[in-house]
N, C-alpha and C positions, 0 to 999 in steps of 0.2 A: 667538589660534589659533597652533598650532605651525606652523613653516615647512614648506613642501612639500619632501620629500626628493628628491635626485637619484636617478634610476633608471638602473642600468647597462643599456646597450642589449642585452647578451647575456642578461641576466635577463629583460628584457621579451620578448625573442624566445622564450626557453624557456617562459615562461608563455603566450605566444601559441600555441605549438605544443601545449602541454598543453590549452589551451582548445579548439583545433581537434579534438584527439583526443576530448575529451568530447562535442563536438557530433556528430562522426561516430559515437561510441558510442551516443548517443541514437537516431540515425538507424538504426543497425544493430539496436538492440533493438526497433524498431517492427515487425519481422517475425521469425517463428521461424526462417526460413531463414538470416537474417544475424545472428541473436542472438549466436552464438559469436564472430563477428568484432567485433561491438559490444562484447562483454565484454572482449576482448583489447585493443581500442583504449582502453577506459576504464581498464584496468589500466596500459597504457603511459602514458597522460596523467597518471595519478596518480603513477606512478613519477617522471616528469619533474618534476612539481610538487614532490614531496617532496624529491628530491635537490637541486633548485634552491634551495628554501627553506633546507635545511640548510647549503648552501654559502654562502649570502648573509646568514644571520642568526645565525651562530655564530662571531664573532671569537675569536681565541685568548686574549686577555687582557682585563682590565677597561680597560686603556689603549686597546686596539684598539677596544673598544666606544665609548669616548668620542670617539675619532677619527672614527668613522663618523657621529656626530651623532645627535640624536633622530630616530627613525623612518627613518633612512637605510638604504639597501641597498648593501652593499659586500662584495666577496669577502674572505674571511679569509686572511691569509698562512699560517696553520697552525691547524688546528682544535684546540680544547681537547679533549684525549683523554677527560677525565672526562665532560664534557657530551655529547660525541659518543657515548660508550659508553652513557650513560643513554638517549639518544634512540634509538639503534639497538636497545638492549635492549627498550625499550617497543614499537618497531615489530615486533621479532621475537616478543615475547610476544603482541601483538595478532594477528599473522599465524597463530601456532600455534592460538590460541583460535578464530579465525575459520575456519581450514581444518578443524579438528577438529569444530566445530559444524556446518559445512556438509556434511561427509561423513556425520555421524551423524543429522542431522535427517531425518525422514520428509517426503516431498513433501506429505503431507496437513497437515503442521505448518508449511508455508512462510509462511502469513499471520502466525502467531505470531512466526516468526523475523524477518520484515520489520518488524513492530511493535517487536520488541525492538531491532533495529538503529536504528530511528528514535529510540528513547529514548536510545540511546548518543550519537547525533549531537546531540540536544538537550542532554544533560548535558555533552558536550564544549564546546558553546557557552557554557553557564553557567560551567563551570570556567575557560575562557579569560577570560571577562568578569571573574570574581572575581580571577584573577591580575592582570589589567590594572588593576583597581581598587585592589588592595593594593600593587602595585608599578608605578605608571604610568611611572616613568622608564625602566624596562626595555623598555617598549613604545613609547616616544617619543611619548606623548600628553599631555605637560605643556605648559602655556602658556609662551610665550617669556618668560624672565625671571621666572617665577613657580613656585610649588610646587604649584599646583592643576592638575587635569586640564582640558584645553582644553574649552570649552563644546560645540563641535561633536563632539568625541570622546565627551563625556558622553551626548549624544543617541544616537549610534551604539551606545555601550556599553549604555545602558538598553534600547534596542529589541532589541539582540542577546540579552541575558540574558532579557528578557521572552519573546521568541519561543522561545528555547531551553528555558526552564523549562516553558512551556505544552506544547511538543513532548514533553518528557520525561514529565511526569505524565500527559498525555493518552495517550501511547504505552503507558505502564505499564498503564493501565486497559484500553486496547484489547487488549493482550496477555492480561490476565487474562480478559477476555470471550471472546476467541478460543480460549484454552487451556482453557476450561471451569472456571476457578477462580472465576469470577463469572458470575452469570446473564446470558445473552445478551439477556434481555428489557430494555426500557427501564426504568430506575429513575428514576421521575419525582418529584423532590423538590418539596415545596410552595414556591411563590414562586421557582422556579428562574430564570425569565426576568428579573425585577427584580434578583435577586441577581447573576446573571452580568453584566448590563448595568452595575450599580453597580461591580462589581469591575473590569471592563474600563475604565470611565471613571476609576476610581481609579488604575489602572496608568498610563494615559495622562497623568493629572495628575502622578503621581509622576515619570514620565520627563521631563515638561516642567519641573517644579520642580528636579529633579536636574540638568537641563541648564543651569540658570542659577544656582542656589544649592544649599544643603543637600546636600552629598555623602552624608550618612548615609542619605538616602532610597533609595540603591542597594539596601540589604537589604530594604526594603519592597517594591521592585519584584520582587525575586527571590521572596519569600514569597508575595505576591499572585498572581504568575504561576503558581507551582506549584499553588495552590488553584484558579485558573481552569481550568487544563488538566484537573484532576481533575473539576471540576463540568461542564465542557463535554462530556466523553465518557460520563460516568455515565448520562445519560438517552438515549443513542443505542443503539438495538436492533441485533440481529444482521443484520437485513435491510439496514441502512445501512452495514455494515462495509466493503464495497468502497470506498465514498466516504470513510469515515473513514481507511482505510489510505492512499489517494492524497492525502487532505488533509494527513495527518501528514507524508507524504513532502514535500509542498510546504512545510510549516512548517519542516522540518529544513533545507531549502535556503535559505529566507530567513534563518534563524538563522545559517547559515554565511556568507551574504553580508554580513549586518550585522557579524559578527565580522571579516570580511575588510576592511571599511572601518576598523574599529578598529585592526587590525594593519597596515594599509596594504599588504595582500597582494592583488594583482590576480587571482591564480589562485583564491583563495577567493571573491572577488567574482563572477568569471565562473562558477565551478562552482556556487556557491550560487544564482545567478540562473537558471542552466539547470535545476537541480533544482527550484527553487521554481516557475518558470513552467511547466515540463512537468507537475509535480504538480498545479498549479492547472488546467491544461487538461484533464488526465485526470479530475480531480474534476468538472469541468463536463460531460465526456462521460458519466461515470457517472451524474450527476444527470439528464441528458437521457434516459439509458437507463431510468431509473426514474420519469420524469415528475415529478421533484422539484426544488425549488430548493435551492441550496446553503445558503441561510439556514435553510430549513425543516429540513434535515438537522441542522445545528448546533443548532437550537433544541430538538431533542429526540426523535428516534426515528421510525421508520416507523409511521404510523398513530396516533401520539400515544397518548392515553389508551386508545383502543380496542385498540390492539395490545398495550399493556402489560397489559390485563386478562386476556390469555391464554386467551380462550374457545376457541381452536382446539385445545386439548389433549384435549378429551373424546372418547369413542368416538362414532363416526358411525353412526347408525341409519337408513340410507337404502339402497335396493336398488342393488346394483352387481354387475358380472360378475367372477367370479374364475377365473383360468386357471392352468395348470401350465406347467412348463418344456417339456414335450412339445408342448403347444398352441402355445407361442410359437415353438418350433423349426419346427414344421410350417408356421405362417403365414409366417414369414420365409423359409423355404426355397422357398415358392411365389411369393414376391414378386419383382417386377422391380427395385424400389428400396426400400431401408430407410434411414431417417434416424435416427441415434442422437443423443439429446439428453442429455448428461451434466450432473450437478449435484453439489452438495456431498455428497449421499448416496453417490455413487460414490467420492468422495474418502475419506469416512470408512471405507467398506468396503474401500478399496484395490483396487478392481475393475478398474482401467484396463488391466492386462496381460491379464486374462481376457477383457475386453471386446474388446481387439484380436484375441485368438485367435478369438473368436466371429465378428468381422468378416472375418477371413481365411478361415474356413470358408465363410461366406456367399459371398464372392467366388469361391471355387472352384466354387460351385454356379451361378455366373453372375449373382449378385445385385449390383446397384450399391449400394455402401454409402457414406454420407456422414455427417459429424458436424456438428451445429448447435450453435453456442456463443452463449449470451446474454452480453452485456457484463458483467452482474453475477452470473453463475452462480458459485457458490463463495463464498469469503470474502475475496477480493482480486482486483483486475483481472488478467486473464490466468491465473487459477488453473487453469481447465480446460485451457487450451492447454498449460500446463506439464506437467500430469499426462499428457495424451495424448502429448506429445513424449517424456516419460520412457518411455512404453510403445511408442515407435517407430511411432506412428501416422503415416502419410504426411501431410506438410503439405498436399498437394493435396486430401486428403479432408476437411479441416477448413474450415468456413465460418462467417462471422459472421451475425448475425441478418438484417441487411439484404440479404445476398447469397443467403440460402437460404429465406427465409420464403415466397416465391412458389412454391416447389417442393412444399410439403406437400400442396397440393390434388391433385398428380399422383403422390403417393407412396402405395405400398401399405401400408407399416407404419412408424409412428413409434415408436421404442423409447426410452422415457423412463426414465432410471435416476437416481433421486435428485434430480431437478429439480422443484421444486414451484411457487413463486410465479411463476417465469419462464415457466410454461406455463399459467397460470390464465386461462381465457377471461373470467372476471369482470372482468379489467382492461379489457376492451373493452365490457362490457355493463352492469355494476352500478355506478351512480354513487355508491352509498353505500359501496362497498368502499374501503379505504385504499390499494389498489393501482390504483384506477381511473385510466386514462390512461397507465399504464406500458406501454411497448412490450413485447409478449410474443411468444414463438414460436407460430406458428399450427398447433400439433400436432393440434388437434382436427379440422383439415381433411383429415387423412390418412384413408384407408379404414379402417385399424385402428390403434388406439393401444394399445401394450403399456406399462403403467406399473409399474415395479419400485419397491416401497415396503415398508418393514419391516412396517408394520401400517396399518390404516385409522384408528387413533387418532393424533391429532396433526396439526398444520397446519405450514405453512412459517413462516419467520422473521417474516412480516408478520402472523401470527396469524389468517389467514383460511382458510376452507375452499376447496379446489380443486374447482370445478364439473366439471372434466375427469374426475374419478373416476367420475362417475355418468352419463356420456354413453353412448348405445347402442353406439357404436363403440369404447369403451374396455374393455380387459380388464386387471384388476389382477393383478399377480404379487407376492404378499405373501410376502416372505422377505428375508433379508440379501442385499444386492445382489450380493456376490461369489459366495455360494452359489448364487443363482438363475442367474447367468450361467454358472457352472460346470456346472450341470445342463443348461442349454440347449446348451452345448458338447458334452456327452456325447450329447445327443439328435441333434445335427447330425453328429457323427463317424460 
């Protein structure tokens, strides 16, 4: 094993400060009110980490590199202008691409953007691993007195590229599903469970053997991991996408942490561990919100074969009440309290701004207006919160499921706009339903339910019919969500 490198105390302090900034950033991002501060702290921490890494890992000459020793951290007397220019050029290029993309991307496409960013983190881990494998002396991971990569570093390297490759290919499939380039329904391959299990066992075996002998197995780890990432996400349907997004977030963190061990960079280890653990916790919360186990999600899609059958897309031939924008405006104008339940349909129609305008008009009439958010509403965790924040909906008006569910029974009107599975009463009564046991919003307990939906044909991502449509206290408002809300606003004005 290579010798432990001395660490400059100022470098350790800088990385510590960066780590504290990342921790405070996560804390800030836990609330919409403090999210801006959290983002700024995260940017500050990353700036400190990047500058410190550049100053301590870029000696001026090859002789200086040798003087630092394998894996050592030392300040450079004068930075190599060419290497510094390449690094700063890459940072500038990435910053321009990132800022341009963030400014142009629609809020409805945020899940796709997050999946794409996760894929970049995974590929970065793979590329760093490949560079370390091809040029181990530059990374200080050679055995003392030998020309081979140290055994401990091989294990770190193998695990890092494996997790990174799985993150990349899995995120690409998630992006294609979220973006509509691939069907959101589960694509259930025959024998997928034995195949996935065999491939994962093969990857672990390759990492183990690579750690002790046979360096050429490195490429086998990379190829098999790319395949596993592809096969793991293909059978997962749209209903499980919130869990998939948070899961891939966790994977990207662990990939970065593993590469941090390979590079001997404590900032990468701390940052990766924070992202990995927070993503894992979020995945657990999402699974609880859907009454699902993490393993069942990874195994293949909401409702399994039943959901993949797609039976929910046919036209529904059952009696239901249909209303108009004028009916909805009259009912809400006479109400004491209205609870708005947004879902992905609102995001697709980009109706959040018009919805806030409707809520403002109701407030002028003396109506209490609140928003109820289900943990898995939309296509990623916090999707609805982000959209409502973009429309300047007051944070105090937005409530999570556990905080507002008890209020539906005392509510005059529940206004559901594009939220399907998360409002389905069958989750509480039908043991044969694939969503049975999933905590849902108790909208059916309101005196009147106004349900905005494009048409009666089609079901939610889980592929099951929503019993709420046919309740006596439900009035269906069949139209594009934005157009319907605009008509309601005209009737209220």
